[in-house]
Biopython code that builds the backbone (N, CA, C, O; Angstrom):
import numpy as np
from Bio.PDB.StructureBuilder import StructureBuilder

atoms = [
    (1, "UNK", "N", (93.058, 58.425, 120.852)),
    (1, "UNK", "CA", (93.284, 59.827, 120.916)),
    (1, "UNK", "C", (94.762, 60.145, 121.062)),
    (1, "UNK", "O", (95.606, 59.257, 121.181)),
    (2, "UNK", "N", (95.039, 61.410, 121.048)),
    (2, "UNK", "CA", (96.396, 61.902, 121.162)),
    (2, "UNK", "C", (96.539, 62.716, 122.445)),
    (2, "UNK", "O", (95.583, 63.315, 122.937)),
    (3, "UNK", "N", (97.748, 62.719, 122.962)),
    (3, "UNK", "CA", (98.015, 63.414, 124.215)),
    (3, "UNK", "C", (99.283, 64.236, 124.058)),
    (3, "UNK", "O", (100.352, 63.691, 123.783)),
    (4, "UNK", "N", (99.165, 65.555, 124.234)),
    (4, "UNK", "CA", (100.333, 66.428, 124.168)),
    (4, "UNK", "C", (100.400, 67.247, 125.443)),
    (4, "UNK", "O", (99.377, 67.712, 125.946)),
    (5, "UNK", "N", (101.599, 67.421, 125.960)),
    (5, "UNK", "CA", (101.781, 68.217, 127.173)),
    (5, "UNK", "C", (103.132, 68.900, 127.165)),
    (5, "UNK", "O", (104.067, 68.471, 126.488)),
    (6, "UNK", "N", (103.212, 69.974, 127.933)),
    (6, "UNK", "CA", (104.481, 70.660, 128.183)),
    (6, "UNK", "C", (104.691, 70.636, 129.686)),
    (6, "UNK", "O", (103.829, 71.071, 130.449)),
    (7, "UNK", "N", (105.839, 70.127, 130.105)),
    (7, "UNK", "CA", (106.180, 70.049, 131.523)),
    (7, "UNK", "C", (107.261, 71.077, 131.801)),
    (7, "UNK", "O", (108.353, 71.005, 131.236)),
    (8, "UNK", "N", (106.962, 72.034, 132.669)),
    (8, "UNK", "CA", (107.907, 73.099, 133.016)),
    (8, "UNK", "C", (108.434, 72.819, 134.417)),
    (8, "UNK", "O", (107.656, 72.669, 135.359)),
    (9, "UNK", "N", (109.759, 72.749, 134.554)),
    (9, "UNK", "CA", (110.391, 72.467, 135.842)),
    (9, "UNK", "C", (111.428, 73.533, 136.155)),
    (9, "UNK", "O", (112.190, 73.955, 135.285)),
    (10, "UNK", "N", (111.445, 73.957, 137.401)),
    (10, "UNK", "CA", (112.506, 74.818, 137.903)),
    (10, "UNK", "C", (113.270, 73.995, 138.933)),
    (10, "UNK", "O", (112.705, 73.574, 139.943)),
    (11, "UNK", "N", (114.524, 73.774, 138.679)),
    (11, "UNK", "CA", (115.332, 72.967, 139.598)),
    (11, "UNK", "C", (116.370, 73.854, 140.276)),
    (11, "UNK", "O", (117.089, 74.614, 139.626)),
    (12, "UNK", "N", (116.429, 73.735, 141.603)),
    (12, "UNK", "CA", (117.438, 74.470, 142.358)),
    (12, "UNK", "C", (117.698, 73.734, 143.651)),
    (12, "UNK", "O", (116.827, 73.039, 144.173)),
    (13, "UNK", "N", (118.898, 73.893, 144.160)),
    (13, "UNK", "CA", (119.295, 73.142, 145.354)),
    (13, "UNK", "C", (119.550, 74.036, 146.558)),
    (13, "UNK", "O", (119.814, 73.533, 147.650)),
    (14, "UNK", "N", (119.477, 75.346, 146.382)),
    (14, "UNK", "CA", (119.705, 76.251, 147.495)),
    (14, "UNK", "C", (118.991, 77.568, 147.215)),
    (14, "UNK", "O", (118.441, 77.762, 146.131)),
    (15, "UNK", "N", (119.001, 78.464, 148.183)),
    (15, "UNK", "CA", (118.391, 79.774, 147.981)),
    (15, "UNK", "C", (119.204, 80.652, 147.048)),
    (15, "UNK", "O", (118.727, 81.691, 146.591)),
    (16, "UNK", "N", (120.425, 80.239, 146.767)),
    (16, "UNK", "CA", (121.255, 80.962, 145.808)),
    (16, "UNK", "C", (120.673, 80.736, 144.416)),
    (16, "UNK", "O", (120.797, 79.645, 143.861)),
    (17, "UNK", "N", (120.048, 81.745, 143.860)),
    (17, "UNK", "CA", (119.341, 81.585, 142.594)),
    (17, "UNK", "C", (120.260, 81.544, 141.383)),
    (17, "UNK", "O", (119.784, 81.467, 140.250)),
    (18, "UNK", "N", (121.547, 81.594, 141.600)),
    (18, "UNK", "CA", (122.488, 81.507, 140.480)),
    (18, "UNK", "C", (122.520, 80.105, 139.878)),
    (18, "UNK", "O", (122.815, 79.950, 138.693)),
    (19, "UNK", "N", (122.220, 79.084, 140.679)),
    (19, "UNK", "CA", (122.294, 77.711, 140.171)),
    (19, "UNK", "C", (120.936, 77.167, 139.740)),
    (19, "UNK", "O", (120.796, 75.963, 139.523)),
    (20, "UNK", "N", (119.936, 78.035, 139.612)),
    (20, "UNK", "CA", (118.599, 77.592, 139.229)),
    (20, "UNK", "C", (118.593, 77.198, 137.753)),
    (20, "UNK", "O", (119.284, 77.803, 136.934)),
    (21, "UNK", "N", (117.806, 76.180, 137.431)),
    (21, "UNK", "CA", (117.766, 75.633, 136.080)),
    (21, "UNK", "C", (116.313, 75.477, 135.649)),
    (21, "UNK", "O", (115.493, 74.951, 136.401)),
    (22, "UNK", "N", (115.995, 75.928, 134.449)),
    (22, "UNK", "CA", (114.663, 75.774, 133.864)),
    (22, "UNK", "C", (114.710, 74.671, 132.824)),
    (22, "UNK", "O", (115.585, 74.657, 131.958)),
    (23, "UNK", "N", (113.771, 73.753, 132.912)),
    (23, "UNK", "CA", (113.651, 72.686, 131.919)),
    (23, "UNK", "C", (112.210, 72.642, 131.439)),
    (23, "UNK", "O", (111.288, 72.486, 132.240)),
    (24, "UNK", "N", (112.017, 72.780, 130.140)),
    (24, "UNK", "CA", (110.708, 72.630, 129.514)),
    (24, "UNK", "C", (110.762, 71.412, 128.612)),
    (24, "UNK", "O", (111.552, 71.357, 127.670)),
    (25, "UNK", "N", (109.922, 70.441, 128.907)),
    (25, "UNK", "CA", (109.859, 69.213, 128.115)),
    (25, "UNK", "C", (108.562, 69.204, 127.320)),
    (25, "UNK", "O", (107.489, 69.428, 127.879)),
    (26, "UNK", "N", (108.651, 68.950, 126.037)),
    (26, "UNK", "CA", (107.496, 68.864, 125.151)),
    (26, "UNK", "C", (107.277, 67.390, 124.831)),
    (26, "UNK", "O", (108.153, 66.720, 124.284)),
    (27, "UNK", "N", (106.095, 66.900, 125.182)),
    (27, "UNK", "CA", (105.801, 65.468, 125.128)),
    (27, "UNK", "C", (104.584, 65.230, 124.251)),
    (27, "UNK", "O", (103.585, 65.942, 124.353)),
    (28, "UNK", "N", (104.672, 64.225, 123.389)),
    (28, "UNK", "CA", (103.532, 63.795, 122.575)),
    (28, "UNK", "C", (103.372, 62.293, 122.742)),
    (28, "UNK", "O", (104.294, 61.529, 122.457)),
    (29, "UNK", "N", (102.209, 61.874, 123.202)),
    (29, "UNK", "CA", (101.920, 60.462, 123.449)),
    (29, "UNK", "C", (103.004, 59.786, 124.290)),
    (29, "UNK", "O", (103.506, 58.719, 123.937)),
    (30, "UNK", "N", (103.352, 60.420, 125.396)),
    (30, "UNK", "CA", (104.302, 59.915, 126.391)),
    (30, "UNK", "C", (105.749, 59.874, 125.921)),
    (30, "UNK", "O", (106.600, 59.321, 126.617)),
    (31, "UNK", "N", (106.048, 60.445, 124.761)),
    (31, "UNK", "CA", (107.421, 60.474, 124.256)),
    (31, "UNK", "C", (107.886, 61.928, 124.159)),
    (31, "UNK", "O", (107.283, 62.743, 123.461)),
    (32, "UNK", "N", (108.964, 62.233, 124.869)),
    (32, "UNK", "CA", (109.518, 63.583, 124.808)),
    (32, "UNK", "C", (110.176, 63.780, 123.446)),
    (32, "UNK", "O", (111.025, 62.990, 123.033)),
    (33, "UNK", "N", (109.769, 64.854, 122.749)),
    (33, "UNK", "CA", (110.339, 65.071, 121.423)),
    (33, "UNK", "C", (111.257, 66.291, 121.361)),
    (33, "UNK", "O", (112.098, 66.378, 120.466)),
    (34, "UNK", "N", (111.114, 67.232, 122.289)),
    (34, "UNK", "CA", (112.027, 68.375, 122.331)),
    (34, "UNK", "C", (112.083, 68.900, 123.764)),
    (34, "UNK", "O", (111.112, 68.806, 124.514)),
    (35, "UNK", "N", (113.248, 69.459, 124.130)),
    (35, "UNK", "CA", (113.445, 69.985, 125.483)),
    (35, "UNK", "C", (114.259, 71.260, 125.417)),
    (35, "UNK", "O", (115.199, 71.388, 124.633)),
    (36, "UNK", "N", (113.864, 72.212, 126.276)),
    (36, "UNK", "CA", (114.680, 73.396, 126.498)),
    (36, "UNK", "C", (115.307, 73.261, 127.872)),
    (36, "UNK", "O", (114.619, 72.953, 128.845)),
    (37, "UNK", "N", (116.601, 73.489, 127.956)),
    (37, "UNK", "CA", (117.322, 73.453, 129.219)),
    (37, "UNK", "C", (118.103, 74.753, 129.308)),
    (37, "UNK", "O", (118.919, 75.052, 128.436)),
    (38, "UNK", "N", (117.853, 75.532, 130.367)),
    (38, "UNK", "CA", (118.515, 76.835, 130.481)),
    (38, "UNK", "C", (120.016, 76.711, 130.675)),
    (38, "UNK", "O", (120.756, 77.636, 130.341)),
    (39, "UNK", "N", (120.478, 75.593, 131.204)),
    (39, "UNK", "CA", (121.917, 75.376, 131.349)),
    (39, "UNK", "C", (122.568, 75.195, 129.981)),
    (39, "UNK", "O", (123.661, 75.704, 129.737)),
    (40, "UNK", "N", (121.895, 74.471, 129.093)),
    (40, "UNK", "CA", (122.388, 74.278, 127.720)),
    (40, "UNK", "C", (122.165, 75.561, 126.923)),
    (40, "UNK", "O", (122.987, 75.926, 126.082)),
    (41, "UNK", "N", (121.045, 76.248, 127.191)),
    (41, "UNK", "CA", (120.767, 77.526, 126.551)),
    (41, "UNK", "C", (120.095, 77.432, 125.197)),
    (41, "UNK", "O", (120.089, 78.400, 124.437)),
    (42, "UNK", "N", (119.523, 76.266, 124.886)),
    (42, "UNK", "CA", (118.830, 76.112, 123.610)),
    (42, "UNK", "C", (117.895, 74.910, 123.667)),
    (42, "UNK", "O", (117.907, 74.128, 124.618)),
    (43, "UNK", "N", (117.085, 74.788, 122.618)),
    (43, "UNK", "CA", (116.209, 73.633, 122.473)),
    (43, "UNK", "C", (116.998, 72.478, 121.873)),
    (43, "UNK", "O", (117.864, 72.687, 121.023)),
    (44, "UNK", "N", (116.700, 71.259, 122.316)),
    (44, "UNK", "CA", (117.331, 70.054, 121.783)),
    (44, "UNK", "C", (116.226, 69.086, 121.396)),
    (44, "UNK", "O", (115.332, 68.813, 122.197)),
    (45, "UNK", "N", (116.278, 68.567, 120.179)),
    (45, "UNK", "CA", (115.278, 67.618, 119.697)),
    (45, "UNK", "C", (115.714, 66.187, 119.926)),
    (45, "UNK", "O", (116.900, 65.864, 119.858)),
    (46, "UNK", "N", (114.727, 65.321, 120.202)),
    (46, "UNK", "CA", (115.006, 63.907, 120.469)),
    (46, "UNK", "C", (114.391, 62.983, 119.434)),
    (46, "UNK", "O", (114.698, 61.791, 119.417)),
    (47, "UNK", "N", (113.535, 63.504, 118.576)),
    (47, "UNK", "CA", (112.960, 62.737, 117.479)),
    (47, "UNK", "C", (113.169, 63.546, 116.207)),
    (47, "UNK", "O", (113.639, 64.682, 116.262)),
    (48, "UNK", "N", (112.826, 62.974, 115.080)),
    (48, "UNK", "CA", (112.967, 63.706, 113.819)),
    (48, "UNK", "C", (112.128, 64.985, 113.848)),
    (48, "UNK", "O", (112.594, 66.054, 113.452)),
    (49, "UNK", "N", (110.907, 64.866, 114.313)),
    (49, "UNK", "CA", (110.021, 66.020, 114.453)),
    (49, "UNK", "C", (110.586, 67.022, 115.457)),
    (49, "UNK", "O", (110.538, 68.231, 115.227)),
    (50, "UNK", "N", (111.118, 66.520, 116.566)),
    (50, "UNK", "CA", (111.688, 67.377, 117.597)),
    (50, "UNK", "C", (112.917, 68.130, 117.126)),
    (50, "UNK", "O", (113.103, 69.295, 117.478)),
    (51, "UNK", "N", (113.759, 67.481, 116.335)),
    (51, "UNK", "CA", (114.965, 68.131, 115.805)),
    (51, "UNK", "C", (114.572, 69.288, 114.890)),
    (51, "UNK", "O", (115.177, 70.359, 114.944)),
    (52, "UNK", "N", (113.559, 69.072, 114.050)),
    (52, "UNK", "CA", (113.100, 70.143, 113.159)),
    (52, "UNK", "C", (112.547, 71.318, 113.959)),
    (52, "UNK", "O", (112.830, 72.476, 113.652)),
    (53, "UNK", "N", (111.757, 71.013, 114.984)),
    (53, "UNK", "CA", (111.222, 72.082, 115.837)),
    (53, "UNK", "C", (112.340, 72.807, 116.564)),
    (53, "UNK", "O", (112.346, 74.037, 116.613)),
    (54, "UNK", "N", (113.281, 72.071, 117.129)),
    (54, "UNK", "CA", (114.378, 72.679, 117.884)),
    (54, "UNK", "C", (115.189, 73.619, 116.998)),
    (54, "UNK", "O", (115.546, 74.717, 117.425)),
    (55, "UNK", "N", (115.482, 73.199, 115.768)),
    (55, "UNK", "CA", (116.242, 74.048, 114.853)),
    (55, "UNK", "C", (115.497, 75.348, 114.561)),
    (55, "UNK", "O", (116.097, 76.422, 114.557)),
    (56, "UNK", "N", (114.200, 75.252, 114.319)),
    (56, "UNK", "CA", (113.399, 76.444, 114.023)),
    (56, "UNK", "C", (113.273, 77.330, 115.257)),
    (56, "UNK", "O", (113.423, 78.548, 115.152)),
    (57, "UNK", "N", (113.003, 76.752, 116.419)),
    (57, "UNK", "CA", (112.809, 77.524, 117.648)),
    (57, "UNK", "C", (114.104, 78.190, 118.098)),
    (57, "UNK", "O", (114.064, 79.277, 118.676)),
    (58, "UNK", "N", (115.247, 77.561, 117.846)),
    (58, "UNK", "CA", (116.528, 78.167, 118.233)),
    (58, "UNK", "C", (116.869, 79.374, 117.371)),
    (58, "UNK", "O", (117.682, 80.208, 117.769)),
    (59, "UNK", "N", (116.253, 79.477, 116.188)),
    (59, "UNK", "CA", (116.498, 80.613, 115.291)),
    (59, "UNK", "C", (115.440, 81.699, 115.432)),
    (59, "UNK", "O", (115.615, 82.807, 114.926)),
    (60, "UNK", "N", (114.351, 81.387, 116.114)),
    (60, "UNK", "CA", (113.227, 82.313, 116.192)),
    (60, "UNK", "C", (113.076, 82.961, 117.556)),
    (60, "UNK", "O", (113.955, 82.854, 118.411)),
    (61, "UNK", "N", (111.948, 83.635, 117.747)),
    (61, "UNK", "CA", (111.698, 84.345, 119.003)),
    (61, "UNK", "C", (111.446, 83.403, 120.186)),
    (61, "UNK", "O", (111.492, 83.836, 121.338)),
    (62, "UNK", "N", (111.184, 82.140, 119.918)),
    (62, "UNK", "CA", (110.929, 81.176, 120.994)),
    (62, "UNK", "C", (112.116, 81.038, 121.931)),
    (62, "UNK", "O", (111.931, 80.858, 123.134)),
    (63, "UNK", "N", (113.331, 81.120, 121.406)),
    (63, "UNK", "CA", (114.525, 80.976, 122.241)),
    (63, "UNK", "C", (114.631, 82.132, 123.238)),
    (63, "UNK", "O", (114.884, 81.905, 124.421)),
    (64, "UNK", "N", (114.442, 83.351, 122.778)),
    (64, "UNK", "CA", (114.507, 84.509, 123.680)),
    (64, "UNK", "C", (113.411, 84.425, 124.736)),
    (64, "UNK", "O", (113.630, 84.788, 125.892)),
    (65, "UNK", "N", (112.240, 83.952, 124.344)),
    (65, "UNK", "CA", (111.141, 83.817, 125.297)),
    (65, "UNK", "C", (111.488, 82.805, 126.385)),
    (65, "UNK", "O", (111.243, 83.059, 127.564)),
    (66, "UNK", "N", (112.053, 81.669, 126.005)),
    (66, "UNK", "CA", (112.427, 80.648, 126.988)),
    (66, "UNK", "C", (113.525, 81.153, 127.921)),
    (66, "UNK", "O", (113.484, 80.895, 129.124)),
    (67, "UNK", "N", (114.496, 81.863, 127.378)),
    (67, "UNK", "CA", (115.564, 82.398, 128.218)),
    (67, "UNK", "C", (115.007, 83.390, 129.228)),
    (67, "UNK", "O", (115.508, 83.481, 130.348)),
    (68, "UNK", "N", (113.981, 84.130, 128.845)),
    (68, "UNK", "CA", (113.336, 85.056, 129.762)),
    (68, "UNK", "C", (112.508, 84.364, 130.824)),
    (68, "UNK", "O", (112.308, 84.918, 131.905)),
    (69, "UNK", "N", (112.019, 83.162, 130.543)),
    (69, "UNK", "CA", (111.208, 82.419, 131.505)),
    (69, "UNK", "C", (111.994, 82.078, 132.771)),
    (69, "UNK", "O", (111.407, 81.979, 133.848)),
    (70, "UNK", "N", (113.277, 81.902, 132.662)),
    (70, "UNK", "CA", (114.100, 81.616, 133.835)),
    (70, "UNK", "C", (113.964, 82.755, 134.845)),
    (70, "UNK", "O", (113.805, 82.510, 136.041)),
    (71, "UNK", "N", (114.026, 83.979, 134.372)),
    (71, "UNK", "CA", (113.880, 85.146, 135.247)),
    (71, "UNK", "C", (112.428, 85.343, 135.683)),
    (71, "UNK", "O", (112.146, 85.535, 136.866)),
    (72, "UNK", "N", (111.511, 85.293, 134.714)),
    (72, "UNK", "CA", (110.105, 85.594, 134.990)),
    (72, "UNK", "C", (109.415, 84.518, 135.820)),
    (72, "UNK", "O", (108.643, 84.836, 136.725)),
    (73, "UNK", "N", (109.679, 83.277, 135.530)),
    (73, "UNK", "CA", (108.937, 82.181, 136.155)),
    (73, "UNK", "C", (109.691, 81.561, 137.320)),
    (73, "UNK", "O", (109.186, 81.531, 138.442)),
    (74, "UNK", "N", (110.881, 81.072, 137.066)),
    (74, "UNK", "CA", (111.611, 80.333, 138.102)),
    (74, "UNK", "C", (112.070, 81.219, 139.254)),
    (74, "UNK", "O", (111.737, 80.968, 140.412)),
    (75, "UNK", "N", (112.822, 82.237, 138.936)),
    (75, "UNK", "CA", (113.389, 83.072, 139.998)),
    (75, "UNK", "C", (112.317, 83.843, 140.734)),
    (75, "UNK", "O", (112.453, 84.111, 141.928)),
    (76, "UNK", "N", (111.246, 84.205, 140.035)),
    (76, "UNK", "CA", (110.161, 84.963, 140.641)),
    (76, "UNK", "C", (109.414, 84.123, 141.676)),
    (76, "UNK", "O", (108.932, 84.664, 142.671)),
    (77, "UNK", "N", (109.311, 82.820, 141.460)),
    (77, "UNK", "CA", (108.516, 81.949, 142.324)),
    (77, "UNK", "C", (109.354, 81.068, 143.254)),
    (77, "UNK", "O", (108.793, 80.271, 144.005)),
    (78, "UNK", "N", (110.656, 81.193, 143.220)),
    (78, "UNK", "CA", (111.520, 80.335, 144.039)),
    (78, "UNK", "C", (111.245, 80.519, 145.537)),
    (78, "UNK", "O", (111.269, 79.546, 146.289)),
    (79, "UNK", "N", (110.988, 81.738, 145.968)),
    (79, "UNK", "CA", (110.725, 81.986, 147.387)),
    (79, "UNK", "C", (109.491, 81.250, 147.877)),
    (79, "UNK", "O", (109.429, 80.872, 149.047)),
    (80, "UNK", "N", (108.516, 81.040, 147.018)),
    (80, "UNK", "CA", (107.305, 80.324, 147.412)),
    (80, "UNK", "C", (107.598, 78.881, 147.825)),
    (80, "UNK", "O", (106.896, 78.307, 148.658)),
    (81, "UNK", "N", (108.634, 78.310, 147.237)),
    (81, "UNK", "CA", (108.974, 76.914, 147.529)),
    (81, "UNK", "C", (109.775, 76.762, 148.810)),
    (81, "UNK", "O", (109.927, 75.653, 149.323)),
    (82, "UNK", "N", (110.281, 77.857, 149.321)),
    (82, "UNK", "CA", (110.985, 77.832, 150.601)),
    (82, "UNK", "C", (110.030, 78.254, 151.670)),
    (82, "UNK", "O", (110.401, 78.310, 152.842)),
]
sb = StructureBuilder()
sb.init_structure("model")
sb.init_model(0)
sb.init_chain("A")
sb.init_seg("    ")
for serial, (resi, resn, name, xyz) in enumerate(atoms, 1):
    if name == "N":
        sb.init_residue(resn, " ", resi, " ")
    sb.init_atom(name, np.array(xyz, "f"), 0.0, 1.0, " ", f" {name:<3s}", serial, name[0])
structure = sb.get_structure()
C-alpha cells in the first residue's frame, strides 16, 4: 500500500509570537517531497515530483493559503501550549 501524510508544525521559543514558524511537510511513503516554511515564505520541493508541485503551488492560491495559516493556526493556538 501507499502512505501519504501532511505534518503541520508550529515552532516557537517564547511567548513573543514574532519568531513563530510554520512548517508543513508533505510526505509520501516516508519520504518528504515538498515543504512549506513560513520563514522561507514559499514551498520547496525535494524530489522531482515535489519540485513540480512546489513550482505550481508557489504560483497559485496555495501559497496565500499557507501564509494565512501562520496567523490562523499557529498564532491562534500558541497560548494553548503555554
